[in-house]
MARNUGU-946796 format. One record per residue (C-alpha): residue in three letters; x, y negated, z negated. Coordinates in steps of 0.02 Angstrom, whole numbers, plus 50000, padded with zeros to 5 digits. Each point is the difference from the previous one (the first is absolute). Layout:
! MARNUGU-946796
ALAXYZ
...
This chain:
! MARNUGU-946796
UNK477085180650076
UNK499475016850074
UNK499455015249901
UNK501425010050078
UNK501284987049943
UNK499315000449823
UNK500065019149999
UNK501805000050062
UNK500544987549868
UNK499145010649868
UNK500935015250062
UNK501654990549989
UNK499564994849822
UNK499845018149942
UNK501525005050100
UNK501044986649912
UNK499305005049831
UNK500445018250033
UNK501794995050041
UNK500134989149846
UNK499305013549884
UNK501005014050083
UNK498495009650061
UNK500345010550153
UNK498444994250092
UNK498704986349989
UNK498725014149981
UNK500535000949817
UNK498874985149965
UNK498505009050073
UNK500175013849871
UNK500294987449861
UNK498414990750047
UNK499015016250016
UNK500545004949825
UNK499584982949929
UNK498225001950066
UNK499665018649977
UNK501165005149855
UNK500655015150093
UNK501555003549894
UNK500275003149815
UNK501615002149901
UNK500525018250001
UNK499125004350163
UNK500725012250125
UNK499974992250174
UNK500235007850171
UNK500394988550148
UNK499615008050169
UNK500984992350144
UNK501074990549877
UNK501364992550113
UNK500754987249986
UNK499565000449814
UNK499094983849959
UNK498495008949926
UNK501155011749903
UNK500814984749920
UNK498314992949947
UNK499385016849935
UNK501555002449893
UNK499724983049918
UNK498145002949970
UNK500115017249917
UNK501354995549876
UNK500275005649866
UNK499955018750022
UNK499385001150180
UNK500645010950141
UNK500064995150184
UNK500385011050150
UNK499934996150186
UNK500075009150166
UNK500314994350178
UNK500565007350165
UNK501434987549991
UNK501354999449869
UNK499624987849858
UNK501434990149923
UNK500065003449814
UNK498724990449896
UNK500484998649816
UNK498735009349895
UNK499265010050145
UNK500385016850078
UNK499785002950186
UNK500005014050126
UNK500154999850190
UNK498555010450063
UNK498285001350077
UNK498434997549894
UNK499175013950102
UNK501305012549938
UNK499495010749850
UNK501845001849955
UNK500244981149996
UNK498484998149889
UNK500645013549882
UNK501644990549985
UNK499074984149958
UNK498985008649864
UNK501645006249928
UNK500704982349999
UNK498454993949908
UNK499945015349887
UNK498195002750049
UNK498654990950096
UNK499964981250027
UNK498874987749910
UNK500084988550152
UNK500375002750185
UNK500444984950107
UNK500274998650187
UNK500464985050107
UNK500265011050152
UNK499614993750174
UNK500195008650169
UNK501274994750129
UNK499084986450093
UNK499555005250178
UNK499194983750054
UNK498325008750028
UNK498984995149848
UNK498775014550005
UNK501465012150001
UNK500904991149858
UNK498394999749897
UNK499715018650028
UNK501785004049951
UNK499854989349844
UNK498425009349948
UNK500905016550032
UNK501404994849881
UNK498694996449867
UNK499255017250026
UNK501735007649974
UNK500124990149838
UNK498335007049943
UNK500595017650042
UNK501614997249901
UNK498974993749851
UNK499145016949986
UNK501635007749938
UNK500924985149925
UNK498714988749914
UNK499245004149831
UNK498144999549967
UNK499474982449956
UNK501494993050096
UNK500074984850114
UNK500524996750179
UNK500474984550099
UNK500275001550188
UNK500084988750151
UNK498915002050154
UNK499704990050158
UNK498164995350011
UNK498955006450143
UNK498575011350049
UNK500685015249908
UNK499974991149832
UNK498265005749946
UNK500465018350023
UNK501654997849908
UNK499094991649856
UNK498795014549992
UNK501495011649980
UNK500754989349863
UNK498334998549910
UNK499825018950006
UNK501625001449900
UNK499904984949882
UNK498714992549884
UNK500374981650039
UNK500564993450169
UNK500324982050052
UNK500764991750153
UNK501054984449978
UNK501104987750095
UNK501344992649885
UNK500524981950024
UNK501765005650049
UNK499315008150158
UNK500094989050152
UNK498314992850047
UNK500275006250177
UNK500315017849941
UNK498725013950020
UNK500675009349848
UNK498915003949851
UNK500365009549840
UNK498915013749929
UNK500045000549810
UNK499255015949928
UNK499835005849819
UNK499335015449913
UNK500715014050107
UNK498865015249991
UNK501335012950040
UNK500225010450157
UNK498544996050117
UNK499645004450181
UNK499654981850040
UNK499445003150180
UNK498735013049948
UNK499314988949863
UNK499884985250119
UNK498985010050124
UNK498655001749868
UNK499784981149991
UNK498614992950106
UNK500724982650016
UNK501734992450001
UNK500394989549844
UNK500064981250006
UNK501634991349959
UNK500724982649985
UNK501704991949988
UNK499774994949820
UNK499555010249848
UNK500565005749829
UNK499985016049901
UNK499115000549834
């Protein structure tokens, strides 16, 4: 029994579960497992999902912030209606799109989540760099949409740019961990950054340049 075969069977397991539970993607279980470990969401939270299509993470977020929570999502693609969530078709780099999202949430978010990934080119170094760039866009969006003390969960492909990205995240948050949920395929290079204690608008690049050494990180961890 090869490792690849086991990974593929595992992927089919979560795919079947997603179909059975009416989740729009198997990625829903990644967010569920992340929340079980790190306690990201609380009832009543305001949640912003960046790159929300097809809507699996929106579905999970709606369930986890009930009662009283608010969930909004944005994507370059149209998102089929998710009960309990509001969505907008737009670009996370657009100030106007971010203003619309703050209006939907009636203020800043308690939690920002992102399962975004670049269009795969087949050249891993390029895909990794583009994945890191998406994370930097999420950090930039947080400066105007995440409240102080807030949390962020975002996906990244691991690679040589990870230490610099983690410096940027650590410049903006008090607690930063990197984690690979069980629902991720073992053959996947994806990791999830879980950050808590947002410090407010920070020039993350400038702060990172003041660090002498890149931070260490591991696949497993937990927030206090």
